[in-house]
mmCIF file of the N, C-alpha and C atoms, coordinates in Angstrom:
data_MODEL
# 
_entry.id   MODEL 
# 
loop_
_atom_site.group_PDB 
_atom_site.id 
_atom_site.type_symbol 
_atom_site.label_atom_id 
_atom_site.label_alt_id 
_atom_site.label_comp_id 
_atom_site.label_asym_id 
_atom_site.label_entity_id 
_atom_site.label_seq_id 
_atom_site.pdbx_PDB_ins_code 
_atom_site.Cartn_x 
_atom_site.Cartn_y 
_atom_site.Cartn_z 
_atom_site.occupancy 
_atom_site.B_iso_or_equiv 
_atom_site.pdbx_formal_charge 
_atom_site.auth_seq_id 
_atom_site.auth_comp_id 
_atom_site.auth_asym_id 
_atom_site.auth_atom_id 
_atom_site.pdbx_PDB_model_num 
ATOM 1   N N  . MET A 1 1  ? 9.186  164.429 156.814 1.00 0.00 ? 1  MET A N  1 
ATOM 2   C CA . MET A 1 1  ? 9.808  164.732 156.052 1.00 0.00 ? 1  MET A CA 1 
ATOM 3   C C  . MET A 1 1  ? 11.438 164.354 156.393 1.00 0.00 ? 1  MET A C  1 
ATOM 4   N N  . ALA A 1 2  ? 12.172 163.976 155.265 1.00 0.00 ? 2  ALA A N  1 
ATOM 5   C CA . ALA A 1 2  ? 13.458 163.532 155.488 1.00 0.00 ? 2  ALA A CA 1 
ATOM 6   C C  . ALA A 1 2  ? 14.136 165.144 155.322 1.00 0.00 ? 2  ALA A C  1 
ATOM 7   N N  . ILE A 1 3  ? 15.358 164.756 156.228 1.00 0.00 ? 3  ILE A N  1 
ATOM 8   C CA . ILE A 1 3  ? 16.572 166.072 155.859 1.00 0.00 ? 3  ILE A CA 1 
ATOM 9   C C  . ILE A 1 3  ? 17.125 166.177 154.765 1.00 0.00 ? 3  ILE A C  1 
ATOM 10  N N  . LEU A 1 4  ? 17.178 167.064 154.420 1.00 0.00 ? 4  LEU A N  1 
ATOM 11  C CA . LEU A 1 4  ? 18.427 167.147 153.041 1.00 0.00 ? 4  LEU A CA 1 
ATOM 12  C C  . LEU A 1 4  ? 19.349 167.358 152.667 1.00 0.00 ? 4  LEU A C  1 
ATOM 13  N N  . HIS A 1 5  ? 20.365 166.929 152.382 1.00 0.00 ? 5  HIS A N  1 
ATOM 14  C CA . HIS A 1 5  ? 21.528 167.318 152.656 1.00 0.00 ? 5  HIS A CA 1 
ATOM 15  C C  . HIS A 1 5  ? 22.182 168.419 151.708 1.00 0.00 ? 5  HIS A C  1 
ATOM 16  N N  . ILE A 1 6  ? 23.540 169.052 151.256 1.00 0.00 ? 6  ILE A N  1 
ATOM 17  C CA . ILE A 1 6  ? 23.482 170.386 150.867 1.00 0.00 ? 6  ILE A CA 1 
ATOM 18  C C  . ILE A 1 6  ? 23.627 169.930 149.557 1.00 0.00 ? 6  ILE A C  1 
ATOM 19  N N  . GLN A 1 7  ? 23.882 169.107 148.992 1.00 0.00 ? 7  GLN A N  1 
ATOM 20  C CA . GLN A 1 7  ? 23.760 168.966 147.302 1.00 0.00 ? 7  GLN A CA 1 
ATOM 21  C C  . GLN A 1 7  ? 22.806 168.792 146.981 1.00 0.00 ? 7  GLN A C  1 
ATOM 22  N N  . GLU A 1 8  ? 21.654 168.132 147.290 1.00 0.00 ? 8  GLU A N  1 
ATOM 23  C CA . GLU A 1 8  ? 20.469 168.508 147.134 1.00 0.00 ? 8  GLU A CA 1 
ATOM 24  C C  . GLU A 1 8  ? 19.868 169.410 147.390 1.00 0.00 ? 8  GLU A C  1 
ATOM 25  N N  . LEU A 1 9  ? 19.987 170.387 147.865 1.00 0.00 ? 9  LEU A N  1 
ATOM 26  C CA . LEU A 1 9  ? 19.543 171.887 147.978 1.00 0.00 ? 9  LEU A CA 1 
ATOM 27  C C  . LEU A 1 9  ? 20.151 172.841 147.418 1.00 0.00 ? 9  LEU A C  1 
ATOM 28  N N  . ARG A 1 10 ? 21.249 172.530 147.116 1.00 0.00 ? 10 ARG A N  1 
ATOM 29  C CA . ARG A 1 10 ? 22.156 173.400 145.962 1.00 0.00 ? 10 ARG A CA 1 
ATOM 30  C C  . ARG A 1 10 ? 21.154 173.251 144.620 1.00 0.00 ? 10 ARG A C  1 
ATOM 31  N N  . LYS A 1 11 ? 20.794 172.030 144.472 1.00 0.00 ? 11 LYS A N  1 
ATOM 32  C CA . LYS A 1 11 ? 19.969 171.631 142.852 1.00 0.00 ? 11 LYS A CA 1 
ATOM 33  C C  . LYS A 1 11 ? 18.730 172.293 142.973 1.00 0.00 ? 11 LYS A C  1 
ATOM 34  N N  . MET A 1 12 ? 18.035 172.661 144.102 1.00 0.00 ? 12 MET A N  1 
ATOM 35  C CA . MET A 1 12 ? 16.844 173.630 144.060 1.00 0.00 ? 12 MET A CA 1 
ATOM 36  C C  . MET A 1 12 ? 16.764 174.627 143.692 1.00 0.00 ? 12 MET A C  1 
ATOM 37  N N  . LYS A 1 13 ? 15.806 175.116 143.148 1.00 0.00 ? 13 LYS A N  1 
ATOM 38  C CA . LYS A 1 13 ? 15.209 176.499 142.848 1.00 0.00 ? 13 LYS A CA 1 
ATOM 39  C C  . LYS A 1 13 ? 15.460 177.797 144.123 1.00 0.00 ? 13 LYS A C  1 
ATOM 40  N N  . SER A 1 14 ? 14.994 178.788 143.622 1.00 0.00 ? 14 SER A N  1 
ATOM 41  C CA . SER A 1 14 ? 14.751 179.772 145.197 1.00 0.00 ? 14 SER A CA 1 
ATOM 42  C C  . SER A 1 14 ? 13.163 179.710 145.349 1.00 0.00 ? 14 SER A C  1 
ATOM 43  N N  . GLU A 1 15 ? 12.663 179.422 144.958 1.00 0.00 ? 15 GLU A N  1 
ATOM 44  C CA . GLU A 1 15 ? 11.408 179.085 145.017 1.00 0.00 ? 15 GLU A CA 1 
ATOM 45  C C  . GLU A 1 15 ? 10.810 177.592 145.958 1.00 0.00 ? 15 GLU A C  1 
ATOM 46  N N  . GLU A 1 16 ? 11.654 176.654 145.546 1.00 0.00 ? 16 GLU A N  1 
ATOM 47  C CA . GLU A 1 16 ? 11.724 175.809 145.972 1.00 0.00 ? 16 GLU A CA 1 
ATOM 48  C C  . GLU A 1 16 ? 12.040 175.155 147.310 1.00 0.00 ? 16 GLU A C  1 
ATOM 49  N N  . LEU A 1 17 ? 13.209 176.370 147.835 1.00 0.00 ? 17 LEU A N  1 
ATOM 50  C CA . LEU A 1 17 ? 13.903 176.457 148.773 1.00 0.00 ? 17 LEU A CA 1 
ATOM 51  C C  . LEU A 1 17 ? 12.631 177.320 149.843 1.00 0.00 ? 17 LEU A C  1 
ATOM 52  N N  . ASP A 1 18 ? 12.060 178.043 149.071 1.00 0.00 ? 18 ASP A N  1 
ATOM 53  C CA . ASP A 1 18 ? 11.181 178.701 150.244 1.00 0.00 ? 18 ASP A CA 1 
ATOM 54  C C  . ASP A 1 18 ? 10.490 178.087 150.984 1.00 0.00 ? 18 ASP A C  1 
ATOM 55  N N  . LYS A 1 19 ? 9.684  177.225 149.641 1.00 0.00 ? 19 LYS A N  1 
ATOM 56  C CA . LYS A 1 19 ? 8.865  176.125 150.290 1.00 0.00 ? 19 LYS A CA 1 
ATOM 57  C C  . LYS A 1 19 ? 9.543  175.207 151.395 1.00 0.00 ? 19 LYS A C  1 
ATOM 58  N N  . LYS A 1 20 ? 10.671 174.603 151.208 1.00 0.00 ? 20 LYS A N  1 
ATOM 59  C CA . LYS A 1 20 ? 10.813 173.865 151.873 1.00 0.00 ? 20 LYS A CA 1 
ATOM 60  C C  . LYS A 1 20 ? 10.829 174.258 153.240 1.00 0.00 ? 20 LYS A C  1 
ATOM 61  N N  . ILE A 1 21 ? 11.393 176.098 153.727 1.00 0.00 ? 21 ILE A N  1 
ATOM 62  C CA . ILE A 1 21 ? 11.528 176.654 154.884 1.00 0.00 ? 21 ILE A CA 1 
ATOM 63  C C  . ILE A 1 21 ? 10.517 176.767 155.360 1.00 0.00 ? 21 ILE A C  1 
ATOM 64  N N  . ALA A 1 22 ? 8.977  176.890 154.833 1.00 0.00 ? 22 ALA A N  1 
ATOM 65  C CA . ALA A 1 22 ? 7.811  177.392 155.223 1.00 0.00 ? 22 ALA A CA 1 
ATOM 66  C C  . ALA A 1 22 ? 7.627  175.900 156.012 1.00 0.00 ? 22 ALA A C  1 
ATOM 67  N N  . GLU A 1 23 ? 7.445  174.767 155.375 1.00 0.00 ? 23 GLU A N  1 
ATOM 68  C CA . GLU A 1 23 ? 7.424  173.391 155.626 1.00 0.00 ? 23 GLU A CA 1 
ATOM 69  C C  . GLU A 1 23 ? 8.196  172.953 156.996 1.00 0.00 ? 23 GLU A C  1 
ATOM 70  N N  . LEU A 1 24 ? 9.333  173.370 156.834 1.00 0.00 ? 24 LEU A N  1 
ATOM 71  C CA . LEU A 1 24 ? 9.905  172.710 158.144 1.00 0.00 ? 24 LEU A CA 1 
ATOM 72  C C  . LEU A 1 24 ? 9.724  173.944 159.086 1.00 0.00 ? 24 LEU A C  1 
ATOM 73  N N  . LYS A 1 25 ? 9.506  174.832 159.118 1.00 0.00 ? 25 LYS A N  1 
ATOM 74  C CA . LYS A 1 25 ? 9.114  175.871 160.214 1.00 0.00 ? 25 LYS A CA 1 
ATOM 75  C C  . LYS A 1 25 ? 7.974  175.658 161.138 1.00 0.00 ? 25 LYS A C  1 
ATOM 76  N N  . LYS A 1 26 ? 7.015  175.105 159.646 1.00 0.00 ? 26 LYS A N  1 
ATOM 77  C CA . LYS A 1 26 ? 5.432  174.517 160.167 1.00 0.00 ? 26 LYS A CA 1 
ATOM 78  C C  . LYS A 1 26 ? 5.525  173.190 161.160 1.00 0.00 ? 26 LYS A C  1 
ATOM 79  N N  . GLU A 1 27 ? 6.980  172.409 160.655 1.00 0.00 ? 27 GLU A N  1 
ATOM 80  C CA . GLU A 1 27 ? 6.769  170.965 162.159 1.00 0.00 ? 27 GLU A CA 1 
ATOM 81  C C  . GLU A 1 27 ? 7.898  171.458 163.042 1.00 0.00 ? 27 GLU A C  1 
ATOM 82  N N  . PHE A 1 28 ? 8.613  172.480 162.767 1.00 0.00 ? 28 PHE A N  1 
ATOM 83  C CA . PHE A 1 28 ? 9.163  172.975 164.085 1.00 0.00 ? 28 PHE A CA 1 
ATOM 84  C C  . PHE A 1 28 ? 8.514  173.677 164.771 1.00 0.00 ? 28 PHE A C  1 
ATOM 85  N N  . MET A 1 29 ? 7.890  174.538 164.510 1.00 0.00 ? 29 MET A N  1 
ATOM 86  C CA . MET A 1 29 ? 6.226  174.783 165.337 1.00 0.00 ? 29 MET A CA 1 
ATOM 87  C C  . MET A 1 29 ? 5.606  173.905 166.590 1.00 0.00 ? 29 MET A C  1 
ATOM 88  N N  . ARG A 1 30 ? 5.156  172.817 165.055 1.00 0.00 ? 30 ARG A N  1 
ATOM 89  C CA . ARG A 1 30 ? 4.527  171.643 166.100 1.00 0.00 ? 30 ARG A CA 1 
ATOM 90  C C  . ARG A 1 30 ? 5.099  171.132 167.434 1.00 0.00 ? 30 ARG A C  1 
ATOM 91  N N  . ILE A 1 31 ? 6.457  170.420 167.201 1.00 0.00 ? 31 ILE A N  1 
ATOM 92  C CA . ILE A 1 31 ? 7.534  170.187 167.836 1.00 0.00 ? 31 ILE A CA 1 
ATOM 93  C C  . ILE A 1 31 ? 7.150  170.701 169.150 1.00 0.00 ? 31 ILE A C  1 
ATOM 94  N N  . LYS A 1 32 ? 7.889  172.146 168.950 1.00 0.00 ? 32 LYS A N  1 
ATOM 95  C CA . LYS A 1 32 ? 8.000  173.009 170.084 1.00 0.00 ? 32 LYS A CA 1 
ATOM 96  C C  . LYS A 1 32 ? 7.075  173.233 170.776 1.00 0.00 ? 32 LYS A C  1 
ATOM 97  N N  . THR A 1 33 ? 5.870  173.113 170.252 1.00 0.00 ? 33 THR A N  1 
ATOM 98  C CA . THR A 1 33 ? 4.314  173.180 171.094 1.00 0.00 ? 33 THR A CA 1 
ATOM 99  C C  . THR A 1 33 ? 4.178  171.786 171.858 1.00 0.00 ? 33 THR A C  1 
ATOM 100 N N  . GLN A 1 34 ? 4.402  170.583 170.756 1.00 0.00 ? 34 GLN A N  1 
ATOM 101 C CA . GLN A 1 34 ? 4.490  169.627 172.185 1.00 0.00 ? 34 GLN A CA 1 
ATOM 102 C C  . GLN A 1 34 ? 5.357  169.391 173.423 1.00 0.00 ? 34 GLN A C  1 
ATOM 103 N N  . ILE A 1 35 ? 6.795  170.154 172.874 1.00 0.00 ? 35 ILE A N  1 
ATOM 104 C CA . ILE A 1 35 ? 7.768  170.083 173.863 1.00 0.00 ? 35 ILE A CA 1 
ATOM 105 C C  . ILE A 1 35 ? 7.274  171.118 174.936 1.00 0.00 ? 35 ILE A C  1 
ATOM 106 N N  . SER A 1 36 ? 6.562  172.415 174.565 1.00 0.00 ? 36 SER A N  1 
ATOM 107 C CA . SER A 1 36 ? 6.322  173.207 175.554 1.00 0.00 ? 36 SER A CA 1 
ATOM 108 C C  . SER A 1 36 ? 4.999  172.974 176.797 1.00 0.00 ? 36 SER A C  1 
ATOM 109 N N  . GLN A 1 37 ? 3.900  172.292 175.808 1.00 0.00 ? 37 GLN A N  1 
ATOM 110 C CA . GLN A 1 37 ? 3.082  171.176 176.446 1.00 0.00 ? 37 GLN A CA 1 
ATOM 111 C C  . GLN A 1 37 ? 3.284  170.111 177.072 1.00 0.00 ? 37 GLN A C  1 
ATOM 112 N N  . GLY A 1 38 ? 4.648  169.997 177.527 1.00 0.00 ? 38 GLY A N  1 
ATOM 113 C CA . GLY A 1 38 ? 4.908  169.229 178.549 1.00 0.00 ? 38 GLY A CA 1 
ATOM 114 C C  . GLY A 1 38 ? 5.288  167.145 177.832 1.00 0.00 ? 38 GLY A C  1 
ATOM 115 N N  . THR A 1 39 ? 4.984  167.204 177.123 1.00 0.00 ? 39 THR A N  1 
ATOM 116 C CA . THR A 1 39 ? 4.876  165.819 176.418 1.00 0.00 ? 39 THR A CA 1 
ATOM 117 C C  . THR A 1 39 ? 5.476  165.610 175.338 1.00 0.00 ? 39 THR A C  1 
ATOM 118 N N  . ALA A 1 40 ? 6.344  164.238 175.237 1.00 0.00 ? 40 ALA A N  1 
ATOM 119 C CA . ALA A 1 40 ? 7.265  163.871 174.831 1.00 0.00 ? 40 ALA A CA 1 
ATOM 120 C C  . ALA A 1 40 ? 7.293  163.913 173.037 1.00 0.00 ? 40 ALA A C  1 
ATOM 121 N N  . PRO A 1 41 ? 7.988  164.492 172.256 1.00 0.00 ? 41 PRO A N  1 
ATOM 122 C CA . PRO A 1 41 ? 7.826  164.507 170.911 1.00 0.00 ? 41 PRO A CA 1 
ATOM 123 C C  . PRO A 1 41 ? 7.754  163.071 170.394 1.00 0.00 ? 41 PRO A C  1 
ATOM 124 N N  . GLU A 1 42 ? 7.614  162.787 169.291 1.00 0.00 ? 42 GLU A N  1 
ATOM 125 C CA . GLU A 1 42 ? 8.077  161.128 168.793 1.00 0.00 ? 42 GLU A CA 1 
ATOM 126 C C  . GLU A 1 42 ? 9.379  160.882 168.322 1.00 0.00 ? 42 GLU A C  1 
ATOM 127 N N  . LYS A 1 43 ? 9.498  162.409 168.038 1.00 0.00 ? 43 LYS A N  1 
ATOM 128 C CA . LYS A 1 43 ? 11.719 161.992 167.649 1.00 0.00 ? 43 LYS A CA 1 
ATOM 129 C C  . LYS A 1 43 ? 11.995 163.522 168.309 1.00 0.00 ? 43 LYS A C  1 
ATOM 130 N N  . PRO A 1 44 ? 12.331 163.200 169.162 1.00 0.00 ? 44 PRO A N  1 
ATOM 131 C CA . PRO A 1 44 ? 13.088 164.800 170.019 1.00 0.00 ? 44 PRO A CA 1 
ATOM 132 C C  . PRO A 1 44 ? 14.159 165.296 169.644 1.00 0.00 ? 44 PRO A C  1 
ATOM 133 N N  . GLY A 1 45 ? 15.433 164.317 168.954 1.00 0.00 ? 45 GLY A N  1 
ATOM 134 C CA . GLY A 1 45 ? 16.438 164.861 168.096 1.00 0.00 ? 45 GLY A CA 1 
ATOM 135 C C  . GLY A 1 45 ? 15.863 165.759 166.779 1.00 0.00 ? 45 GLY A C  1 
ATOM 136 N N  . ARG A 1 46 ? 14.907 165.760 166.433 1.00 0.00 ? 46 ARG A N  1 
ATOM 137 C CA . ARG A 1 46 ? 14.137 166.249 165.257 1.00 0.00 ? 46 ARG A CA 1 
ATOM 138 C C  . ARG A 1 46 ? 14.067 167.741 165.111 1.00 0.00 ? 46 ARG A C  1 
ATOM 139 N N  . ALA A 1 47 ? 13.817 168.398 166.058 1.00 0.00 ? 47 ALA A N  1 
ATOM 140 C CA . ALA A 1 47 ? 14.011 169.624 166.468 1.00 0.00 ? 47 ALA A CA 1 
ATOM 141 C C  . ALA A 1 47 ? 15.324 170.522 166.041 1.00 0.00 ? 47 ALA A C  1 
ATOM 142 N N  . ARG A 1 48 ? 16.307 169.529 166.730 1.00 0.00 ? 48 ARG A N  1 
ATOM 143 C CA . ARG A 1 48 ? 17.706 170.233 166.582 1.00 0.00 ? 48 ARG A CA 1 
ATOM 144 C C  . ARG A 1 48 ? 17.958 170.253 164.814 1.00 0.00 ? 48 ARG A C  1 
ATOM 145 N N  . GLN A 1 49 ? 17.697 168.807 163.861 1.00 0.00 ? 49 GLN A N  1 
ATOM 146 C CA . GLN A 1 49 ? 17.563 168.533 162.492 1.00 0.00 ? 49 GLN A CA 1 
ATOM 147 C C  . GLN A 1 49 ? 17.000 169.941 161.311 1.00 0.00 ? 49 GLN A C  1 
ATOM 148 N N  . ILE A 1 50 ? 15.739 170.264 162.447 1.00 0.00 ? 50 ILE A N  1 
ATOM 149 C CA . ILE A 1 50 ? 14.987 170.886 161.624 1.00 0.00 ? 50 ILE A CA 1 
ATOM 150 C C  . ILE A 1 50 ? 15.612 172.361 161.737 1.00 0.00 ? 50 ILE A C  1 
ATOM 151 N N  . ARG A 1 51 ? 16.267 173.034 162.792 1.00 0.00 ? 51 ARG A N  1 
ATOM 152 C CA . ARG A 1 51 ? 17.210 174.160 162.922 1.00 0.00 ? 51 ARG A CA 1 
ATOM 153 C C  . ARG A 1 51 ? 18.071 174.333 162.134 1.00 0.00 ? 51 ARG A C  1 
ATOM 154 N N  . LYS A 1 52 ? 18.624 173.228 162.014 1.00 0.00 ? 52 LYS A N  1 
ATOM 155 C CA . LYS A 1 52 ? 20.167 172.774 160.846 1.00 0.00 ? 52 LYS A CA 1 
ATOM 156 C C  . LYS A 1 52 ? 20.216 172.931 159.813 1.00 0.00 ? 52 LYS A C  1 
ATOM 157 N N  . THR A 1 53 ? 18.903 172.341 159.387 1.00 0.00 ? 53 THR A N  1 
ATOM 158 C CA . THR A 1 53 ? 18.353 172.292 157.952 1.00 0.00 ? 53 THR A CA 1 
ATOM 159 C C  . THR A 1 53 ? 17.960 173.862 157.383 1.00 0.00 ? 53 THR A C  1 
ATOM 160 N N  . ILE A 1 54 ? 16.666 174.344 157.894 1.00 0.00 ? 54 ILE A N  1 
ATOM 161 C CA . ILE A 1 54 ? 16.867 175.641 158.029 1.00 0.00 ? 54 ILE A CA 1 
ATOM 162 C C  . ILE A 1 54 ? 17.966 176.622 157.670 1.00 0.00 ? 54 ILE A C  1 
ATOM 163 N N  . ALA A 1 55 ? 18.923 176.542 158.538 1.00 0.00 ? 55 ALA A N  1 
ATOM 164 C CA . ALA A 1 55 ? 20.281 177.184 158.201 1.00 0.00 ? 55 ALA A CA 1 
ATOM 165 C C  . ALA A 1 55 ? 20.838 177.067 157.474 1.00 0.00 ? 55 ALA A C  1 
ATOM 166 N N  . LYS A 1 56 ? 20.571 175.642 157.304 1.00 0.00 ? 56 LYS A N  1 
ATOM 167 C CA . LYS A 1 56 ? 21.670 175.266 155.954 1.00 0.00 ? 56 LYS A CA 1 
ATOM 168 C C  . LYS A 1 56 ? 20.652 175.835 154.496 1.00 0.00 ? 56 LYS A C  1 
ATOM 169 N N  . ILE A 1 57 ? 19.492 175.858 154.281 1.00 0.00 ? 57 ILE A N  1 
ATOM 170 C CA . ILE A 1 57 ? 19.028 176.838 153.603 1.00 0.00 ? 57 ILE A CA 1 
ATOM 171 C C  . ILE A 1 57 ? 19.168 177.737 153.253 1.00 0.00 ? 57 ILE A C  1 
ATOM 172 N N  . LEU A 1 58 ? 19.163 178.367 154.469 1.00 0.00 ? 58 LEU A N  1 
ATOM 173 C CA . LEU A 1 58 ? 18.911 180.370 154.513 1.00 0.00 ? 58 LEU A CA 1 
ATOM 174 C C  . LEU A 1 58 ? 20.446 180.371 154.035 1.00 0.00 ? 58 LEU A C  1 
ATOM 175 N N  . THR A 1 59 ? 21.513 179.430 154.211 1.00 0.00 ? 59 THR A N  1 
ATOM 176 C CA . THR A 1 59 ? 22.657 179.981 153.624 1.00 0.00 ? 59 THR A CA 1 
ATOM 177 C C  . THR A 1 59 ? 22.736 180.498 152.154 1.00 0.00 ? 59 THR A C  1 
ATOM 178 N N  . ILE A 1 60 ? 22.810 179.164 151.715 1.00 0.00 ? 60 ILE A N  1 
ATOM 179 C CA . ILE A 1 60 ? 22.165 178.678 150.250 1.00 0.00 ? 60 ILE A CA 1 
ATOM 180 C C  . ILE A 1 60 ? 21.496 179.711 149.856 1.00 0.00 ? 60 ILE A C  1 
ATOM 181 N N  . LYS A 1 61 ? 20.721 180.557 150.042 1.00 0.00 ? 61 LYS A N  1 
ATOM 182 C CA . LYS A 1 61 ? 19.870 181.173 149.282 1.00 0.00 ? 61 LYS A CA 1 
ATOM 183 C C  . LYS A 1 61 ? 20.602 182.560 149.794 1.00 0.00 ? 61 LYS A C  1 
ATOM 184 N N  . LYS A 1 62 ? 21.209 183.129 150.499 1.00 0.00 ? 62 LYS A N  1 
ATOM 185 C CA . LYS A 1 62 ? 22.536 183.941 150.360 1.00 0.00 ? 62 LYS A CA 1 
ATOM 186 C C  . LYS A 1 62 ? 23.436 183.847 149.662 1.00 0.00 ? 62 LYS A C  1 
ATOM 187 N N  . GLU A 1 63 ? 24.165 182.639 149.641 1.00 0.00 ? 63 GLU A N  1 
ATOM 188 C CA . GLU A 1 63 ? 24.858 182.416 148.694 1.00 0.00 ? 63 GLU A CA 1 
ATOM 189 C C  . GLU A 1 63 ? 24.589 182.750 147.258 1.00 0.00 ? 63 GLU A C  1 
ATOM 190 N N  . GLN A 1 64 ? 23.256 182.396 146.894 1.00 0.00 ? 64 GLN A N  1 
ATOM 191 C CA . GLN A 1 64 ? 22.700 182.312 146.014 1.00 0.00 ? 64 GLN A CA 1 
ATOM 192 C C  . GLN A 1 64 ? 22.935 184.094 145.319 1.00 0.00 ? 64 GLN A C  1 
ATOM 193 N N  . GLU A 1 65 ? 22.145 184.639 146.280 1.00 0.00 ? 65 GLU A N  1 
ATOM 194 C CA . GLU A 1 65 ? 22.201 186.217 145.820 1.00 0.00 ? 65 GLU A CA 1 
ATOM 195 C C  . GLU A 1 65 ? 23.018 186.986 145.889 1.00 0.00 ? 65 GLU A C  1 
ATOM 196 N N  . VAL A 1 66 ? 24.638 186.373 146.509 1.00 0.00 ? 66 VAL A N  1 
ATOM 197 C CA . VAL A 1 66 ? 26.009 187.283 146.617 1.00 0.00 ? 66 VAL A CA 1 
ATOM 198 C C  . VAL A 1 66 ? 26.081 186.600 144.959 1.00 0.00 ? 66 VAL A C  1 
ATOM 199 N N  . LYS A 1 67 ? 26.098 185.493 144.533 1.00 0.00 ? 67 LYS A N  1 
ATOM 200 C CA . LYS A 1 67 ? 26.350 184.923 143.264 1.00 0.00 ? 67 LYS A CA 1 
ATOM 201 C C  . LYS A 1 67 ? 25.531 185.866 142.299 1.00 0.00 ? 67 LYS A C  1 
ATOM 202 N N  . GLN A 1 68 ? 24.511 186.290 142.311 1.00 0.00 ? 68 GLN A N  1 
ATOM 203 C CA . GLN A 1 68 ? 23.726 186.927 141.337 1.00 0.00 ? 68 GLN A CA 1 
ATOM 204 C C  . GLN A 1 68 ? 23.671 188.079 140.875 1.00 0.00 ? 68 GLN A C  1 
ATOM 205 N N  . ALA A 1 69 ? 24.583 189.137 142.450 1.00 0.00 ? 69 ALA A N  1 
ATOM 206 C CA . ALA A 1 69 ? 24.568 190.089 142.843 1.00 0.00 ? 69 ALA A CA 1 
ATOM 207 C C  . ALA A 1 69 ? 26.246 190.611 141.477 1.00 0.00 ? 69 ALA A C  1 
ATOM 208 N N  . LYS A 1 70 ? 27.124 189.339 141.657 1.00 0.00 ? 70 LYS A N  1 
ATOM 209 C CA . LYS A 1 70 ? 28.412 189.862 140.630 1.00 0.00 ? 70 LYS A CA 1 
ATOM 210 C C  . LYS A 1 70 ? 28.147 189.854 139.613 1.00 0.00 ? 70 LYS A C  1 
# 
């Protein structure tokens, strides 16, 4: 799965963002398992990219909640 940019994430609906978070968390757990077992993952920097993307998505979701509350 490609890492998404902020503009792409802002266009998505809340349900789509939830699905993306779930997919990214599954992939992150798979990579972390590989690392903990001592095997080298295919793309070592991918774990960091996934963590950052999850943080972006959570930030956008929070912004949407604040916007709806106003």
